[in-house]
MMTF fields as JSON, N, C-alpha, C and O atoms, coordinates in Angstrom:
{
  "mmtfVersion": "1.0.0",
  "mmtfProducer": "UNKNOWN",
  "numBonds": 447,
  "numAtoms": 448,
  "numGroups": 112,
  "numChains": 1,
  "numModels": 1,
  "chainsPerModel": [1],
  "groupsPerChain": [112],
  "chainIdList": ["A"],
  "bondAtomList": [4, 2, 8, 6, 12, 10, 16, 14, 20, 18, 24, 22, 28, 26, 32, 30, 36, 34, 40, 38, 44, 42, 48, 46, 52, 50, 56, 54, 60, 58, 64, 62, 68, 66, 72, 70, 76, 74, 80, 78, 84, 82, 88, 86, 92, 90, 96, 94, 100, 98, 104, 102, 108, 106, 112, 110, 116, 114, 120, 118, 124, 122, 128, 126, 132, 130, 136, 134, 140, 138, 144, 142, 148, 146, 152, 150, 156, 154, 160, 158, 164, 162, 168, 166, 172, 170, 176, 174, 180, 178, 184, 182, 188, 186, 192, 190, 196, 194, 200, 198, 204, 202, 208, 206, 212, 210, 216, 214, 220, 218, 224, 222, 228, 226, 232, 230, 236, 234, 240, 238, 244, 242, 248, 246, 252, 250, 256, 254, 260, 258, 264, 262, 268, 266, 272, 270, 276, 274, 280, 278, 284, 282, 288, 286, 292, 290, 296, 294, 300, 298, 304, 302, 308, 306, 312, 310, 316, 314, 320, 318, 324, 322, 328, 326, 332, 330, 336, 334, 340, 338, 344, 342, 348, 346, 352, 350, 356, 354, 360, 358, 364, 362, 368, 366, 372, 370, 376, 374, 380, 378, 384, 382, 388, 386, 392, 390, 396, 394, 400, 398, 404, 402, 408, 406, 412, 410, 416, 414, 420, 418, 424, 422, 428, 426, 432, 430, 436, 434, 440, 438, 444, 442],
  "bondOrderList": [1, 1, 1, 1, 1, 1, 1, 1, 1, 1, 1, 1, 1, 1, 1, 1, 1, 1, 1, 1, 1, 1, 1, 1, 1, 1, 1, 1, 1, 1, 1, 1, 1, 1, 1, 1, 1, 1, 1, 1, 1, 1, 1, 1, 1, 1, 1, 1, 1, 1, 1, 1, 1, 1, 1, 1, 1, 1, 1, 1, 1, 1, 1, 1, 1, 1, 1, 1, 1, 1, 1, 1, 1, 1, 1, 1, 1, 1, 1, 1, 1, 1, 1, 1, 1, 1, 1, 1, 1, 1, 1, 1, 1, 1, 1, 1, 1, 1, 1, 1, 1, 1, 1, 1, 1, 1, 1, 1, 1, 1, 1],
  "groupList": [{"groupName": "MET", "atomNameList": ["N", "CA", "C", "O"], "elementList": ["N", "C", "C", "O"], "formalChargeList": [0, 0, 0, 0], "bondAtomList": [1, 0, 2, 1, 3, 2], "bondOrderList": [1, 1, 2], "singleLetterCode": "M", "chemCompType": "L-PEPTIDE LINKING"}, {"groupName": "TRP", "atomNameList": ["N", "CA", "C", "O"], "elementList": ["N", "C", "C", "O"], "formalChargeList": [0, 0, 0, 0], "bondAtomList": [1, 0, 2, 1, 3, 2], "bondOrderList": [1, 1, 2], "singleLetterCode": "W", "chemCompType": "L-PEPTIDE LINKING"}, {"groupName": "ARG", "atomNameList": ["N", "CA", "C", "O"], "elementList": ["N", "C", "C", "O"], "formalChargeList": [0, 0, 0, 0], "bondAtomList": [1, 0, 2, 1, 3, 2], "bondOrderList": [1, 1, 2], "singleLetterCode": "R", "chemCompType": "L-PEPTIDE LINKING"}, {"groupName": "ASN", "atomNameList": ["N", "CA", "C", "O"], "elementList": ["N", "C", "C", "O"], "formalChargeList": [0, 0, 0, 0], "bondAtomList": [1, 0, 2, 1, 3, 2], "bondOrderList": [1, 1, 2], "singleLetterCode": "N", "chemCompType": "L-PEPTIDE LINKING"}, {"groupName": "PRO", "atomNameList": ["N", "CA", "C", "O"], "elementList": ["N", "C", "C", "O"], "formalChargeList": [0, 0, 0, 0], "bondAtomList": [1, 0, 2, 1, 3, 2], "bondOrderList": [1, 1, 2], "singleLetterCode": "P", "chemCompType": "L-PEPTIDE LINKING"}, {"groupName": "PHE", "atomNameList": ["N", "CA", "C", "O"], "elementList": ["N", "C", "C", "O"], "formalChargeList": [0, 0, 0, 0], "bondAtomList": [1, 0, 2, 1, 3, 2], "bondOrderList": [1, 1, 2], "singleLetterCode": "F", "chemCompType": "L-PEPTIDE LINKING"}, {"groupName": "LEU", "atomNameList": ["N", "CA", "C", "O"], "elementList": ["N", "C", "C", "O"], "formalChargeList": [0, 0, 0, 0], "bondAtomList": [1, 0, 2, 1, 3, 2], "bondOrderList": [1, 1, 2], "singleLetterCode": "L", "chemCompType": "L-PEPTIDE LINKING"}, {"groupName": "CYS", "atomNameList": ["N", "CA", "C", "O"], "elementList": ["N", "C", "C", "O"], "formalChargeList": [0, 0, 0, 0], "bondAtomList": [1, 0, 2, 1, 3, 2], "bondOrderList": [1, 1, 2], "singleLetterCode": "C", "chemCompType": "L-PEPTIDE LINKING"}, {"groupName": "ALA", "atomNameList": ["N", "CA", "C", "O"], "elementList": ["N", "C", "C", "O"], "formalChargeList": [0, 0, 0, 0], "bondAtomList": [1, 0, 2, 1, 3, 2], "bondOrderList": [1, 1, 2], "singleLetterCode": "A", "chemCompType": "L-PEPTIDE LINKING"}, {"groupName": "ILE", "atomNameList": ["N", "CA", "C", "O"], "elementList": ["N", "C", "C", "O"], "formalChargeList": [0, 0, 0, 0], "bondAtomList": [1, 0, 2, 1, 3, 2], "bondOrderList": [1, 1, 2], "singleLetterCode": "I", "chemCompType": "L-PEPTIDE LINKING"}, {"groupName": "VAL", "atomNameList": ["N", "CA", "C", "O"], "elementList": ["N", "C", "C", "O"], "formalChargeList": [0, 0, 0, 0], "bondAtomList": [1, 0, 2, 1, 3, 2], "bondOrderList": [1, 1, 2], "singleLetterCode": "V", "chemCompType": "L-PEPTIDE LINKING"}, {"groupName": "GLY", "atomNameList": ["N", "CA", "C", "O"], "elementList": ["N", "C", "C", "O"], "formalChargeList": [0, 0, 0, 0], "bondAtomList": [1, 0, 2, 1, 3, 2], "bondOrderList": [1, 1, 2], "singleLetterCode": "G", "chemCompType": "PEPTIDE LINKING"}, {"groupName": "TYR", "atomNameList": ["N", "CA", "C", "O"], "elementList": ["N", "C", "C", "O"], "formalChargeList": [0, 0, 0, 0], "bondAtomList": [1, 0, 2, 1, 3, 2], "bondOrderList": [1, 1, 2], "singleLetterCode": "Y", "chemCompType": "L-PEPTIDE LINKING"}, {"groupName": "THR", "atomNameList": ["N", "CA", "C", "O"], "elementList": ["N", "C", "C", "O"], "formalChargeList": [0, 0, 0, 0], "bondAtomList": [1, 0, 2, 1, 3, 2], "bondOrderList": [1, 1, 2], "singleLetterCode": "T", "chemCompType": "L-PEPTIDE LINKING"}, {"groupName": "ASP", "atomNameList": ["N", "CA", "C", "O"], "elementList": ["N", "C", "C", "O"], "formalChargeList": [0, 0, 0, 0], "bondAtomList": [1, 0, 2, 1, 3, 2], "bondOrderList": [1, 1, 2], "singleLetterCode": "D", "chemCompType": "L-PEPTIDE LINKING"}, {"groupName": "GLN", "atomNameList": ["N", "CA", "C", "O"], "elementList": ["N", "C", "C", "O"], "formalChargeList": [0, 0, 0, 0], "bondAtomList": [1, 0, 2, 1, 3, 2], "bondOrderList": [1, 1, 2], "singleLetterCode": "Q", "chemCompType": "L-PEPTIDE LINKING"}, {"groupName": "LYS", "atomNameList": ["N", "CA", "C", "O"], "elementList": ["N", "C", "C", "O"], "formalChargeList": [0, 0, 0, 0], "bondAtomList": [1, 0, 2, 1, 3, 2], "bondOrderList": [1, 1, 2], "singleLetterCode": "K", "chemCompType": "L-PEPTIDE LINKING"}, {"groupName": "SER", "atomNameList": ["N", "CA", "C", "O"], "elementList": ["N", "C", "C", "O"], "formalChargeList": [0, 0, 0, 0], "bondAtomList": [1, 0, 2, 1, 3, 2], "bondOrderList": [1, 1, 2], "singleLetterCode": "S", "chemCompType": "L-PEPTIDE LINKING"}, {"groupName": "GLU", "atomNameList": ["N", "CA", "C", "O"], "elementList": ["N", "C", "C", "O"], "formalChargeList": [0, 0, 0, 0], "bondAtomList": [1, 0, 2, 1, 3, 2], "bondOrderList": [1, 1, 2], "singleLetterCode": "E", "chemCompType": "L-PEPTIDE LINKING"}, {"groupName": "HIS", "atomNameList": ["N", "CA", "C", "O"], "elementList": ["N", "C", "C", "O"], "formalChargeList": [0, 0, 0, 0], "bondAtomList": [1, 0, 2, 1, 3, 2], "bondOrderList": [1, 1, 2], "singleLetterCode": "H", "chemCompType": "L-PEPTIDE LINKING"}],
  "groupTypeList": [0, 1, 2, 3, 2, 4, 5, 6, 5, 6, 5, 7, 6, 8, 6, 9, 8, 10, 5, 11, 6, 11, 10, 6, 6, 9, 6, 8, 1, 12, 9, 10, 13, 2, 0, 14, 15, 6, 16, 9, 13, 17, 18, 16, 9, 15, 1, 14, 19, 11, 9, 5, 17, 16, 13, 12, 10, 18, 6, 14, 9, 18, 18, 10, 2, 17, 10, 2, 10, 19, 15, 17, 6, 9, 15, 2, 9, 5, 2, 17, 11, 2, 6, 18, 10, 12, 17, 8, 11, 14, 15, 4, 18, 9, 10, 9, 3, 11, 6, 4, 12, 4, 13, 16, 9, 2, 18, 9, 10, 14, 8, 12],
  "groupIdList": [1, 2, 3, 4, 5, 6, 7, 8, 9, 10, 11, 12, 13, 14, 15, 16, 17, 18, 19, 20, 21, 22, 23, 24, 25, 26, 27, 28, 29, 30, 31, 32, 33, 34, 35, 36, 37, 38, 39, 40, 41, 42, 43, 44, 45, 46, 47, 48, 49, 50, 51, 52, 53, 54, 55, 56, 57, 58, 59, 60, 61, 62, 63, 64, 65, 66, 67, 68, 69, 70, 71, 72, 73, 74, 75, 76, 77, 78, 79, 80, 81, 82, 83, 84, 85, 86, 87, 88, 89, 90, 91, 92, 93, 94, 95, 96, 97, 98, 99, 100, 101, 102, 103, 104, 105, 106, 107, 108, 109, 110, 111, 112],
  "secStructList": [7, 6, 6, 6, 7, 2, 2, 2, 2, 2, 2, 2, 2, 2, 2, 2, 2, 2, 6, 1, 2, 2, 2, 2, 2, 2, 2, 2, 2, 2, 2, 2, 2, 6, 6, 3, 3, 3, 3, 3, 7, 1, 1, 3, 3, 3, 3, 3, 3, 7, 1, 1, 1, 7, 3, 3, 3, 3, 3, 3, 4, 4, 4, 7, 7, 3, 3, 3, 3, 3, 7, 7, 2, 2, 2, 2, 2, 6, 6, 3, 3, 3, 3, 3, 3, 3, 1, 1, 1, 1, 1, 7, 1, 3, 3, 3, 3, 3, 3, 3, 1, 2, 2, 2, 2, 2, 2, 2, 2, 2, 2, 7],
  "xCoordList": [0.373, 0.365, 1.794, 2.177, 2.574, 3.964, 4.759, 5.574, 4.529, 5.294, 4.969, 5.865, 3.717, 3.306, 3.73, 4.234, 3.537, 3.882, 4.518, 3.843, 5.807, 6.443, 6.517, 6.389, 6.719, 6.819, 5.479, 5.428, 4.398, 3.066, 2.737, 2.129, 3.135, 2.9, 3.648, 3.082, 4.907, 5.676, 5.068, 5.072, 4.55, 3.887, 2.644, 2.397, 1.867, 0.676, 1.064, 0.383, 2.154, 2.627, 3.054, 2.828, 3.672, 4.052, 2.817, 2.828, 1.759, 0.521, -0.149, -0.873, 0.081, -0.462, 0.157, -0.548, 1.444, 2.132, 1.769, 1.712, 1.525, 1.263, -0.206, -0.51, -1.104, -2.51, -3.45, -4.588, -3.016, -3.916, -4.697, -5.456, -4.512, -5.2, -4.693, -5.422, -3.468, -2.879, -3.625, -3.644, -4.242, -5.015, -6.176, -6.431, -6.877, -7.993, -7.504, -8.145, -6.379, -5.845, -5.396, -5.657, -4.731, -4.288, -5.481, -5.472, -6.502, -7.704, -8.416, -8.828, -8.566, -9.195, -8.358, -8.907, -7.052, -6.157, -6.248, -6.234, -6.34, -6.479, -7.77, -7.776, -8.849, -10.128, -10.034, -10.551, -9.384, -9.219, -8.379, -8.662, -7.353, -6.516, -7.258, -6.915, -8.246, -9.005, -10.126, -10.855, -10.28, -11.359, -11.103, -12.057, -9.861, -9.526, -9.196, -8.465, -9.747, -9.398, -9.155, -9.962, -8.037, -7.685, -7.594, -6.882, -8.329, -8.312, -7.886, -8.465, -6.866, -6.36, -6.461, -5.907, -7.168, -7.249, -6.708, -6.302, -6.705, -6.21, -7.164, -6.797, -8.377, -9.374, -9.713, -9.993, -9.696, -10.191, -9.346, -8.63, -9.461, -8.949, -10.159, -10.926, -10.34, -11.481, -10.977, -10.161, -11.473, -11.108, -12.383, -13.314, -12.425, -13.549, -13.063, -12.009, -13.841, -13.46, -14.655, -15.76, -14.421, -15.456, -15.795, -15.475, -16.454, -16.896, -18.418, -19.005, -19.052, -20.514, -21.126, -22.046, -20.619, -21.017, -19.838, -18.693, -20.109, -19.048, -18.982, -19.991, -17.771, -17.521, -16.793, -15.786, -17.298, -16.693, -16.222, -16.983, -14.975, -14.443, -13.896, -13.097, -14.334, -13.912, -13.433, -14.145, -12.225, -11.646, -11.258, -10.727, -11.528, -10.988, -9.488, -9.029, -8.736, -7.282, -6.783, -5.723, -7.542, -7.148, -7.311, -6.657, -8.179, -8.437, -7.395, -7.37, -6.548, -5.554, -4.49, -3.811, -4.354, -3.383, -2.037, -0.999, -2.049, -0.793, -1.058, -2.164, -0.001, -0.034, 1.143, 2.285, 0.867, 1.911, 2.054, 1.077, 3.29, 3.605, 4.319, 5.286, 3.848, 4.49, 4.988, 4.231, 6.292, 6.881, 7.83, 8.648, 7.712, 8.703, 9.904, 9.871, 10.95, 12.141, 11.817, 12.249, 11.066, 10.711, 9.812, 9.951, 8.891, 8.036, 8.844, 8.526, 9.878, 10.737, 11.495, 11.668, 11.948, 12.657, 11.74, 12.146, 10.499, 9.552, 8.669, 7.746, 8.943, 8.248, 6.733, 5.964, 6.33, 4.916, 4.801, 5.814, 3.581, 3.406, 1.993, 1.079, 1.839, 0.53, 0.508, 1.445, -0.564, -0.747, -1.866, -2.936, -1.621, -2.629, -2.782, -1.793, -4.034, -4.32, -5.115, -6.171, -4.591, -5.22, -5.801, -5.225, -6.962, -7.518, -7.594, -6.676, -8.626, -8.796, -8.527, -8.047, -8.816, -8.715, -7.426, -6.503, -7.385, -6.222, -6.255, -5.227, -7.42, -7.57, -7.481, -8.007, -6.814, -6.73, -8.082, -8.873, -8.328, -9.566, -9.484, -10.476, -8.301, -8.099, -6.886, -5.826, -7.04, -5.931, -5.988, -6.988, -4.899, -4.833, -3.563, -2.462, -3.715, -2.584, -2.166, -2.997, -0.874, -0.372, -0.381, -0.503, -0.255, -0.305, 1.066, 2.066, 1.132, 2.43, 2.836, 1.993, 4.109, 4.702, 3.982, 3.534, 3.857, 3.14, 3.872, 3.228, 5.192, 5.92, 5.645, 5.58, 5.483, 5.138, 3.741, 3.501, 2.825, 1.467, 1.498, 0.794, 2.31, 2.455, 2.999, 2.534, 3.975, 4.543, 3.52, 3.502, 2.673, 1.618, 0.64, 0.267, 0.219, -0.723, -0.062, -0.702, 1.2, 1.904, 2.084, 2.138, 2.176, 2.355, 1.126, 1.245, -0.056, -1.275, -1.434, -2.4],
  "yCoordList": [-10.934, -10.991, -11.095, -10.395, -11.964, -12.149, -10.872, -10.496, -10.209, -9.007, -7.844, -7.091, -7.682, -6.52, -6.61, -5.634, -7.743, -7.916, -9.282, -10.214, -9.409, -10.729, -11.279, -12.488, -10.424, -10.92, -11.426, -12.436, -10.738, -11.206, -12.517, -13.405, -12.642, -13.881, -15.044, -16.124, -14.837, -15.888, -16.228, -17.388, -15.221, -15.451, -16.32, -17.23, -16.048, -16.865, -18.295, -19.241, -18.456, -19.807, -20.545, -21.748, -19.827, -20.447, -20.851, -21.878, -20.056, -20.402, -21.631, -22.337, -21.899, -23.115, -24.331, -25.279, -24.306, -25.438, -25.589, -26.706, -24.484, -24.542, -24.834, -25.802, -24.032, -24.154, -24.448, -24.857, -24.255, -24.361, -23.085, -22.982, -22.1, -20.821, -20.008, -19.174, -20.241, -19.51, -19.708, -18.807, -20.866, -21.123, -20.136, -19.575, -19.924, -18.979, -17.553, -16.785, -17.191, -15.845, -15.597, -14.53, -16.563, -16.407, -16.368, -15.603, -17.17, -17.15, -15.803, -15.252, -15.268, -13.953, -12.867, -11.965, -12.943, -11.976, -12.04, -11.005, -13.242, -13.422, -12.785, -12.137, -12.965, -12.372, -10.856, -10.203, -10.289, -8.833, -8.318, -7.248, -9.07, -8.624, -8.698, -7.964, -9.545, -9.674, -8.645, -8.633, -7.783, -6.808, -5.639, -4.978, -5.363, -4.215, -4.637, -5.602, -3.896, -4.08, -2.701, -1.787, -2.566, -1.314, -1.544, -2.436, -0.725, -0.824, 0.524, 1.556, 0.511, 1.741, 1.609, 0.685, 2.538, 2.603, 3.96, 4.771, 4.198, 5.487, 6.63, 7.798, 6.309, 7.334, 7.447, 8.547, 6.327, 6.339, 5.47, 4.568, 5.782, 4.929, 4.511, 5.359, 3.214, 2.707, 1.826, 0.929, 2.091, 1.318, 0.745, 1.485, -0.578, -1.277, -1.833, -2.463, -1.594, -2.055, -2.734, -2.193, -3.923, -4.621, -5.967, -6.253, -6.79, -8.094, -8.131, -8.341, -7.931, -7.984, -6.623, -6.54, -5.574, -4.225, -3.607, -3.742, -2.938, -2.432, -0.913, -0.229, -0.409, 1.008, 1.158, 0.493, 2.027, 2.274, 3.721, 4.638, 3.918, 5.261, 5.274, 4.418, 6.251, 6.346, 7.768, 8.73, 7.895, 9.196, 9.237, 8.267, 10.361, 10.56, 10.767, 11.423, 10.228, 10.287, 11.735, 12.05, 12.623, 14.03, 14.746, 15.763, 14.233, 14.871, 14.521, 15.14, 13.553, 13.127, 14.209, 14.555, 14.736, 15.779, 15.193, 15.648, 14.172, 13.54, 12.124, 11.777, 11.322, 9.947, 9.799, 10.081, 9.364, 9.204, 7.742, 6.995, 7.354, 5.996, 6.082, 6.83, 5.318, 5.232, 3.804, 2.846, 3.672, 2.353, 2.403, 3.315, 1.412, 1.24, 0.514, 0.122, 0.334, -0.347, -1.774, -2.215, -2.485, -3.868, -3.906, -4.79, -2.951, -2.899, -2.578, -3.077, -1.759, -1.483, -2.73, -2.976, -3.517, -4.755, -5.723, -6.351, -5.841, -6.785, -6.15, -6.793, -4.9, -4.185, -4.132, -4.526, -3.639, -3.393, -2.043, -1.438, -1.571, -0.296, 0.22, -0.474, 1.471, 2.124, 3.141, 3.92, 3.119, 4.023, 4.993, 4.582, 6.294, 7.328, 8.131, 8.59, 8.304, 9.068, 10.302, 10.195, 11.479, 12.755, 13.384, 13.29, 14.034, 14.768, 16.255, 16.997, 16.708, 18.144, 18.597, 19.712, 17.779, 18.209, 17.796, 17.284, 18.034, 17.665, 16.208, 15.65, 15.591, 14.192, 13.324, 13.693, 12.168, 11.305, 10.702, 10.363, 10.577, 9.949, 8.433, 7.773, 7.887, 6.441, 6.154, 6.75, 5.235, 4.768, 3.247, 2.656, 2.618, 1.158, 0.746, 1.14, -0.04, -0.542, -1.915, -2.695, -2.204, -3.532, -3.849, -5.014, -2.852, -3.041, -3.462, -2.822, -4.524, -4.901, -3.926, -3.464, -3.623, -2.735, -1.388, -1.029, -0.633, 0.644, 1.696, 2.578, 1.624, 2.612, 2.416, 3.389, 1.168, 0.919, 1.444, 1.97, 1.304, 1.811, 3.334, 3.927, 3.97, 5.428, 5.871, 6.859, 5.146, 5.468, 5.297, 6.085, 4.284, 4.08, 5.238, 5.743, 5.667, 6.792, 8.078, 8.87, 8.299, 9.501, 9.531, 10.605, 8.349, 8.303, 8.802, 9.303, 8.671, 9.153, 10.624, 11.239],
  "zCoordList": [6.742, 8.191, 8.705, 9.642, 8.093, 8.511, 8.295, 9.138, 7.183, 6.862, 7.772, 8.153, 8.125, 8.888, 10.353, 10.907, 10.975, 12.394, 12.617, 13.053, 12.323, 12.406, 13.823, 14.014, 14.823, 16.199, 16.714, 17.415, 16.376, 16.761, 16.067, 16.666, 14.809, 14.071, 14.728, 14.894, 15.1, 15.778, 17.138, 17.55, 17.831, 19.112, 18.921, 19.713, 17.882, 17.601, 17.248, 17.644, 16.505, 16.205, 17.466, 17.592, 18.401, 19.671, 20.472, 21.152, 20.395, 21.106, 20.512, 21.213, 19.23, 18.631, 19.31, 19.656, 19.496, 20.115, 21.587, 22.102, 22.256, 23.691, 23.988, 24.686, 23.481, 23.853, 22.694, 22.924, 21.47, 20.327, 20.097, 19.134, 20.986, 20.882, 19.697, 19.16, 19.292, 18.181, 16.883, 16.044, 16.69, 15.462, 15.367, 14.301, 16.481, 16.481, 16.26, 15.543, 16.866, 16.694, 15.26, 14.704, 14.664, 13.279, 12.333, 11.369, 12.585, 11.755, 11.848, 10.827, 13.057, 13.222, 12.557, 11.924, 12.693, 12.074, 10.553, 9.887, 10.003, 8.565, 8.058, 7.011, 8.789, 8.395, 8.398, 7.492, 9.399, 9.465, 8.292, 7.753, 7.894, 6.772, 5.446, 4.519, 5.327, 4.083, 3.984, 2.992, 4.984, 4.99, 4.04, 3.632, 3.677, 2.853, 1.427, 1.202, 0.471, -0.934, -1.534, -1.366, -2.232, -2.871, -4.369, -4.83, -5.132, -6.592, -7.149, -6.809, -8.009, -8.609, -10.126, -10.721, -10.732, -12.184, -12.622, -11.79, -13.903, -14.403, -14.081, -14.213, -13.661, -13.362, -11.888, -11.413, -11.135, -9.756, -8.844, -9.279, -7.55, -6.483, -5.675, -5.22, -5.493, -4.738, -3.611, -3.825, -2.4, -1.219, -0.628, -0.309, -0.482, 0.137, 1.466, 1.537, 2.52, 3.856, 4.512, 4.525, 5.055, 5.799, 5.195, 4.041, 6.007, 5.548, 5.505, 4.443, 6.643, 6.694, 6.352, 5.539, 6.968, 6.575, 5.844, 6.278, 4.749, 3.882, 3.926, 4.096, 3.769, 3.581, 2.258, 2.019, 1.405, 0.105, 0.066, 0.375, -0.313, -0.537, -1.952, -2.333, -2.721, -4.117, -4.371, -4.084, -4.909, -5.224, -6.694, -7.234, -7.329, -8.669, -8.546, -7.611, -9.458, -9.377, -9.454, -8.913, -10.124, -10.203, -8.87, -8.638, -7.98, -6.693, -5.633, -4.569, -5.903, -4.918, -4.781, -5.748, -3.571, -3.3, -2.918, -3.398, -2.045, -1.647, -1.151, -0.736, -1.212, -0.734, 0.227, -0.136, 1.434, 2.437, 2.815, 2.87, 3.073, 3.502, 4.84, 4.982, 5.826, 7.138, 7.328, 7.177, 7.667, 7.876, 9.064, 9.182, 9.942, 10.991, 10.392, 9.226, 11.171, 10.671, 10.236, 9.171, 11.052, 10.712, 9.483, 8.637, 9.381, 8.203, 6.95, 5.87, 7.074, 5.912, 5.492, 4.298, 6.456, 6.137, 5.401, 4.423, 5.877, 5.279, 4.204, 3.702, 3.849, 2.778, 2.97, 2.094, 4.13, 4.387, 5.088, 5.439, 5.291, 5.977, 5.874, 5.428, 6.304, 6.284, 5.145, 4.971, 4.385, 3.255, 3.59, 4.039, 3.371, 3.592, 2.314, 1.74, 1.862, 0.651, 1.066, 1.69, 0.708, 1.045, -0.209, -1.293, -0.044, -1.182, -0.843, -1.194, -0.191, 0.012, 1.443, 1.645, 2.427, 3.812, 4.484, 3.85, 5.8, 6.597, 7.032, 7.417, 6.973, 7.345, 6.091, 5.041, 6.199, 5.014, 4.667, 5.546, 3.387, 2.905, 3.024, 3.333, 2.778, 2.819, 3.686, 3.495, 4.648, 5.489, 5.509, 5.917, 5.064, 5.053, 5.793, 5.409, 6.845, 7.625, 7.12, 6.655, 7.216, 6.885, 5.411, 5.031, 4.579, 3.136, 2.61, 2.934, 1.805, 1.23, 0.126, -0.644, 0.056, -0.955, -1.062, -2.151, 0.034, -0.046, -0.878, -1.447, -0.961, -1.773, -3.263, -4.013, -3.695, -5.097, -5.409, -6.496, -4.464, -4.661, -4.741, -5.559, -3.897, -3.959, -5.314, -5.882, -5.824, -7.14, -8.259, -9.204, -8.163, -9.173, -9.164, -10.223, -7.974, -7.878, -8.368, -9.06, -8.023, -8.48, -9.993, -10.592, -10.616, -12.064, -12.81, -13.928, -12.207, -12.855, -12.572, -13.025]
}
C-alpha cells in the first residue's frame, strides 16, 4: 500500500489523527490489496481475484505473447506498478495494479 500510493497512505494516516476515519480507509484499502494472488510456475500463470466472489484466470506459459509493466515516477522509486499479461488478443488477459517488483515478475515470465 505504501509503495503503490505513498501520498494517499500519508493522507490516510493524517485522517487517523484528525477524525479516526483513516483507520477505516486503510483497512478497506488493505482488503482490496489482498484480493489479488499471482502464481507463476514453469507451466502456468494463475491469477485469482476477489474475496467473496472469485475470478480465476489461468494461462499456459507458452501462450504468453508479451508482458508489459507500467510505472509512474513515484512507482519506479518505490518499485511497484501495473503488470499486464497478453496472450492472443489486443486486450490483456491479466492486469494487476499496485504489484511490488513488477519488473522482476516480467523477467521471471520471460525466462520461461
